[in-house]
N, C-alpha and C positions, 0 to 999 in steps of 0.2 A: 880731631880725636883721631888718633894714631896707634895702630899697634905692629909690632916689628918681631919676629923670632929669629933664633941662632944667635947662641951665645950673646945676650943683648947687653948692650952698654946705653946708658941714659942718653949718650948723645946722638945716637940714631932716631930715636921719636923726637927728641928736642930740634934737632934739624928739620924735619918733616913737618913739624907743626908750626915752626917758625915761618915755613914757606907760605903759609897764608895768615899774614898778619891781620886781616880784617876778622880772623876768628876770635881774637882775644891775645894779649901778650902775657897775661898769666898762665904758666905751663905747668903741670903735676903730671908726676910720671910715677910709675910701680913697675918693678921688675918681679917677676915670679918664675925661677927656674929657666927656662929656655925664652919666654916670652916676656916682653914690656910693652907695656899700654900708657898711653898718656892721653890726656885733654889740654886744650888751650881754652881760657875763657876771659871774657870781658867783665870789668866791676858792675857794667850795667846789665849784663843779663846774666850771667851764672848760670846757663842752662847746659852746661857740659860738665857733668859730674863723674867721679872717679871712687871705686869702693873698694876695699880689698879686705878678706876675711874668709876663714873655714877653709882655706884651700883654695878659693878663686879670687880672680879680680876682675872687675866690670868696669865698663866706660859707656857713659849714655850722651848722646848728644841729641838736644831738642826737648820737646815735651812730652810726656806721658800723661795722657789725659784722665784715665782711670786710676792714678797712682794712689789717691785716698783709699780706695776701696781695695786694691792690692795689699796696701799696708796693713789694712784692718784685717782682712782675710789671713794674712801671715801671721798677725800676732794673735788672732785667735787658735791658730792650730798650734801656737806654742813657740813660735819662730821669733828668737829677737831680731828686729829690723830697724835701720835707722830710718830718717826721715827723706833722704834724697833719693832720685831717680836710680842712680846706680846702686844703691842699698838694697832697695826693693828688688832690682833685676837679679843681683847676685844672689839675695836668698831665694827668689822664686825659679832661678835655673838650678841651685842646688836641690831644690824638691822636684822641679818639672822637667828639667834637662832640655832637650830638643823641643819639647811643647810649648816652651816660655813664650816665643813671639806670636803664637795664638791668642795668648791672653792678654795683649798690651794692646792699647790704643791710643792714637795721638799721630805726631810727626816726629820721627825718633830714629837714630842709628845706634846701634848697640854692638859692643865687642866683648866677649867674656872668655877667660882663658884659667886653666888650672896649672899653667906652668909646661904642660906637656901637649895640651892641646888648644886650639882656637875654635872659637865660633863667633859668627857675626850674623847681623842681619838687620834689616830696616824695616820700617813699616809698610802694611800691607798695598799701599797705593804708591809708595815710591816718593813721596814728599821731602824725606832727607835723602842722604846720598850716602854710598859706600864705593870706592874704588880699591882695586886691590892689584898687586904684582907677585907671581909665585914664583919662585925660585927652586934649584934642587934642594937647598939647605936652609931657605928662608922664605918667609911671606912677609909682604907689607900691605897692610891695609888702612884707608885713610878716609876722611870725609872729602877731600878733594883730591883730583887727578895729578895736582903739583905737589902735594904733600907726598905721594907716594914716590913721585920721582925724586924728590929732594932726598927723602927716606933712604932710598934704594941707591943713591948716588950714581943714577943715570943721565943722560942728556936729555933735556927737554927739547923735544923734537917733534915738529906736526906729522902727523900721518897723513900722506896725501890721498892713499886708497879711501880711508875714513872719511876724510872731505868731501869726495867725490860722493860717496854713499848719502852722505847728509844733503848735498845738494840735490841728488835725484830720489830723495824720501824712501831710498833702498834700504832701511835699516830694521833692526828687530832686538828683542832683548839680548840677544848674544854679540851685537856689534860692540866692539870694544871703545875706550875713549879715544877722542881724536889726538890724542899723544901716544907716541909709538911706546909700546911696551906696558901698558897700564889696560886693564878690564875693568869693566863695570859690575857690581853685584845685581842680578836683576832682581825687580820687585817680586815679594812674596816667596822669596829664596832664603835659604838659610845656608852659609859657607862655612864648612868646618875643615880645619887643617892638622896633620899629625905626622910627625917624621917624614915630612916630605911629598905627604899625598894630600891632596886636595880635594874635596868633594862638596857639590852642590845638589840641594834638593828642594823642592817646593814645600813650604809650610803652610799654603793656604790654597785651596782648591775652590774658587767661586763657581766655575762651571756647574759642581755637584749641587748648588742651591736652586737651579734655574726652575722655576714653575713648582715648587715644592710647598707651596703653603697655600691654604684653602681660609679664606675669611669671609665672613659676613659684610655688609656695608658699614654696620655700627663699629664691628670689630675691625675693619680696615681704618676708619677714621681714628679711632682710639689708639690704635698701634703706631700709626705715622705721628699723629699728635705726641705720642710719649718719645718717640725716637727723634722727632725733628727739635722738640724740646729739648732733650738730652745734648742733642749735637750741638745747638747754639750755645746753649749753658756751658759745656767743655771747653769753649773758645773764648768765653769771657775771664777778662784777668783781674776786674775790679779796677783797674786804674790804667788809662791811655789806650780804650778800645776805640775804635771808629770803624765804621761799615764802609765800603766802596759801594755807593748806592747808584743803581741805575733805574730807568723807568722800565725795565724787564719783569720778569716774574721772579727771578731767582734771588736777589738780593733784597727785595721787598720782602721775600717768606721770611728771610733770615732776623729783619728787623720786627716784623710781627711776632715772632716768637722770643726775640730777646729784648725787646724794649722796657717790657715791664720788669723782667727779671735783672737787667740792668739798674732800673731805678731801685727796686728792691735790694740789690747787693750794695749800690753806691749811693742811694739818695739823689743821684744827678741824672739828666736824660741821656739816653744813649746818643752818641754822635755820628754823623754821617758825613761823607764828603763824595761830592761828585764833579765830573769835569764838564763842563759847559762849552758848546763851540757856537756860539752867538751869531758869528759870520757863515754858518753852515745849518741852516735850520733843518735839513734832513738828518742830521746827526745829533742835533741837539735834543736834551730829553729834560730840560732844567723845569719846564713847568710841571711836567709829571711827579717830578723827585721833589719840588716845592710843596706840591699839593699832598703827596703823601708823607712828606715830613710834617706837615700840619695836623695831618689827621692822627698820626702816630706819637706826637710829641717829640720829636727829633732835634737835637741841636745840627742845623745843618751848615757846611761850609761848601762853598763853591768857588772851585778853581779852573783854570785854563791849561792848555798843553800848549808848548811851543818847541819842544825837544825835535833837534833834526835827527833823523834816522841813522845817519851816517857818521854824525859827530863823534871823535876818538874812536873810531870802529876798530882799529889795531888795537888800542889799549885794553878795548874790551875783549876783544877775542883773546888776548895775552891772560887777562885775568880769570876769565872763564874758560880757559883750558880748552878753546875750540867754538866754531861758527855754531849759531843757533837759528835755524830755519824758522821762517813765518812770524817771528815776533821782533818788536823794536824794543832793544835792551835799556836804550837811552828814554824812552817814553816811559818804561817801567821805572826807571831812576827817579825820573822826576815826579811821578805820581807819589813814590814811596817818599821822596825828600820834601814835597809839600805837606804829607801828613805829619812825618817828622817836625818839620818846622812848627806846625800848629799845636806840638806837644803830645803827639800820639806815638805810642809804642807797637799797638797791635793792630793791624789792618785786618778784618773780617770781610772775605768775598763771597760773592755767589758762584765762583768758578767749579765747573766740574760738574755741575747739575744737570747739564744737557746728557750725560751719561746714564744718568737714572731714569730721566723723564723723557727724554726725545728721540731715543733709538727705536724707531718704529720701521725703517726699512726692511723688506723682506718678509713683511709680517704676514700676508694674504697668502703666499705660497707655503709658510710654515702653519697655518691654521688648516690650509685645505689638504696639507699631506697627513695631518695628525686627524682627519675626519670631523675637525671643528667647523662644520660648513655654515651653520649659523652664525656664528661670530665672524666667519669669512664674509658672508653675504652681508652682515652689518658693515664691516668694512668697505666693501664695494660700493655699497649705496652710499655711504659717507663720502667716498672719494667722488662718484660721480655727481652728488650733490655741489661738490666744490670745483667740478668742471673736469675733471680727469677723463680723459678718453676711452671709450669701451675696449678700443683695440689695445691700448697700455694696459687697462685692467684685465684683459684677457690672456695677455703675456705673462702678466705677473701669477695668475692662478695656474697657468700652464707651467711655470717654473718648478711645481710642485712634482713634478713628473719626468722632467728634464734631467739624464744623466749629466754629472759633471764634464765628462768627455766631451759629450756630443756640445754642450754651451761652450766650452772652451775652443774647439774646432770651429763652431759658427762666429764666434768674436774673433778668431782670427782670419777669417775669411770676409768678415765685415767689420774691420778696425773703426770705431768711432772716433769721429773728431774730439779732441777735447778742448774746449776753449779756455782752459787755465793755464795752458802751456804755449808760450810764446814760439814764433815762428824762428827764432835763432836757437831754440833750445832742442835737442833730440833727446829725449828722456821717455822712460817707459809711461805709459798711461797707467792709472790706478789698477784698470783689469788685467795688467799684463804682470804686477808686482807679486810675488809670491808671498808677501806680507799682507798682502790686500783680500779680504773675505771671498769676495767674487770670484777670484782666480782659484782658490784652493777649497771652495766649501759649496756643495751642491746647492741649489737654491730652496730646496724644502727644509734645510738646516740653518740660511744665513742669517735669519733673524736671531738666533740663539748666539751666534758669533758676535753679532753687533752689541748685544747686550753686555758683552765683555770687553767692549773697545776700550774703556779706559785702563785696561791692563795691559794693551798690546802696545809694543815699543819700548825704548829705552827712557824715555821722560826727559828729552834733551831741555825742552824748555823749563822744567821743574828745575834741574840741576843748575842751569843759569839763575834762575829766580832766587835761588837760596844764596847764592853768593851776592847777588845786587841788595837783598835784604840786609845782609852783613853789613855791606857798604853804607847802606843808609839808614843803620840802627833802628828797623823795625823789624816785626815778626808778620807773616802773613798766615792767617788760619781759614780755612776751608769747610764750613760746618757741612756743606752736601758731601765732602768726602770723608763724612765719619764711618767706620767699617760697618757698626750696627746698623747705620741707615741705609747703606749700601746692600747689605744682606737682605734686610727687608725688601727692597726693590726688585733685588735678584729673584726672590723668590716668589714673586707675584706671577699668576698666570697670565699670557699674552693679552687675552681679552679683556683682563682685569686692569693691567697697566695702561691698556690702550682702549679704553671703551667706545670711542669713536673717531672721527678722522680729524678732530681739533688737534693742533700742534699742544703738547703737554696736556692733554685733557685730564688725565687722572690727577696731576697736581694741582691743575686749577680747581677741580672739584674739591680735592682736599682742602685747600686753602680757603674757600670760599667760607664769608664770616671773618676771617682774619685779616686777609689782603684786600685793602679796598677795590671796589668793583672798577674803577677807573683803570687799574691796571689788569684785573683779570680778564676784563672785556676788551683789553686794546687789542686792536687788529693790527696785523704786520710785524714786523722784526727790525728792528734798527740796525742798518750795515754802515759801516765808517769809511767807505770808499772814499768821499770826498774828504775826510782828514787824511787819508793816505795819499791822495793825488796830490795835494795842494803841498805836500812836503818832500816832492821828488826833487833831488839834488844832482842835477845834471853833471855838475862839476867834480862833484867827488866819485861819482858812477865813472865818468871817463877816467878820472885819475887812476883807479882800480883796474878797469875793465878794458881800458885801449891799449893793445900789444902788452899784455903780462908778460912777466918773465918764464911763468908757469902756466901752461894751458890744463883745463879742466875738461875731461872727455865728454862728449855731447854737445858742446857748445861750438857755434857756428860764430866766431868772433868778428868776421868781416861784417856779417849781417848786424849784428849786435853794435859795432862800431857806427854803421850807418843809422840806424836807430838813436844812437846817443848823439850823433851830430844833427840828425833832424830834430832831434827833440819831440819825438811823437809816441811817447811810451803810452800805453793803456795800463789798467790797472795791474793785471797779471804780469804784463813786463816790467812793472816797476818792483813788484813782490818778489819775482825770480832773481832780478838784477839786483837788488837788495842783498839779499841772501848771497849770490855769486860773490860781489863785492866783498863781504865778511870772509869768504873762503880764502879769496886771494889776499886779503890782508894777514888772514893766519897763516896761508903757507910763505908769505913774505917773511915770516919771523924764523923759519928755517934755516 
C-alpha cells in the first residue's frame, strides 16, 4: 500500500509498490488531485483494498475485525457503502474524520485522501506497518521502507547510526527506519499532510484507562469471558486456521475459547501445531500439548525446528530493511513454512499476553504510595511465602517515598552488574537508558508505566514478522492483542489484576474450568536456552565479526575475536553476537 503526493503520476506508486513483490503482483491505483494512492495484492489474499467516491480515496492493508458491524452501522444511518474494508473506511472517514481509527479493530494500515490532504494510521498496537518520507512538496507513505525509497527515487542506504541504536536497544517510537531518509509512523498515531505541512498526533491514550473500572467477582468473570471469546472469534477465518500451541497458559487459553466456536463454524476440529525438542527435555513441552489436545479435541501436528540462526542473514536484512534484535528470523520462517505446507493460512498465537497478565514489577511501591496498605501487605506476605528476602521487600516498599533524582544518583554511585551484557560489549544497562521506566519514572509510579509496556518502542520484531508472513503465505493473528480485551485489562485495579504472588494469577483464576488443570497448576516457565545454545554457528559469526570493514561503537572487537576463536560463548554472548552479525551484514550492503 502506498500514497504519493505532488502532481501525481501513476508511475510513482507503481514503482514503489513493485519494490515489494512479496506483497502481490496485482497493482491498483487511484489519483485524486494532488495525491495518488495504490495497493498491491495477491490472488491468494486480497487483503489490500482500494475505494474511491464522494471526494475521497481510501486504501486498507490488512484485516479489520469489526468490519461487518461497521458496515451495518453505516447502512443503518443511511450511508451507501460497499462490502470491502476500503469502502467501509472511506464511508466512515467521511462521517467521523480523524476519529475513525478509534473505531476500528484488527491488524491494519490505512491511507485516506481528499486530493488535497492526506491521513494515514495503523492499528492501535502496531501489528501493521507504515513508513513515510516527507519532502517540501511531496510525501511518500508505504507499508515497507523499501517502497518509500523506490517511490521517492532515493538510494537504498543503511543508516549506521540507527543500526548502532538497534544493537544497544536505545530506540523509541521516534527512531527512524534503518534505511536513510525514511521515518516510521508510531503506533496509536495519525499522520496528516497538507501543502507540505506534516502533523502527527495520538488517536488513542491507553494511559487514561488505568484502574478506571470496578467489577464484582462475577462481573469480572463475565466480562472477561465475553471479551476473550470475541477476541478469539475475530481471528477465526473458517478455513485454514491453526493455533501455535505450547504448554504454557497463553495459547491454551485461545483454544479453550476457540475450539467449540471453530467446530460450530466449520464442522471440523480446531487444528494446533507445536514444536517438539525430543533431544532437549528441558525445552520440550510435547507431553503437555498432547494431553491438552486430547482433552479439547484438537487436531495436533508436531514438528521440529532445524533452522540455523545466521543462514542467509544478508538476504534477510536486505528484505527486512534492517537488522532485527533478539529474534531469529529463520526460525520464524521455518515455523510459518511448516504450517503452510500442512495447508494452513492463518496462524493464531498466544503472543503479547504477558503485557496484559504478567507486568507486576513496581506493584508494592505503587500500592504503598496510594495508601492501599492492605493490598500491599497481601503482596508482601505472598512474596515472603515464595522466599523473597525481607530486605528486598523493604526496599520495594521504601521506593514509594524515594525521589527519582535520589534513586538515579544512587544507581550512578552503585552501578549494578548486568549478567546479560557480555564482557566484549560496552552498552548502557537498562537502568541507564532514557527509554527504560526505572530511569525516568519514580518508583511510586513505575507499575503504571509497566502496564503500558506493549506500547513502548517502534515494534521492530512486528515489522519484520509481517514481511516473513508475506514470504510464507501465512497470516498471524494474536487474540491477546485485541484492543477491547487490552482496554479491559488496563482498566483493572492493581490488586484485582494481581490478587496474589502467583505469576499470571488473575488469568489463572479467570481460566479455571476452561483450561485444564494440568496447564493452570503447572509450576515454572519453560525457557529455550538449550535450543539457542545448540545452534551457535561460530563459522558464520567469525565471518561477520572478525575484522569487519565498519566497526560499531561500544564493541571490543579484539576480545570478541578471542571468544570466537576459543568458542566459549555463553547464552548472552550468543544472543548479542547474533544481533551484531546481522548489523554488520546490513552495513555491508551500503
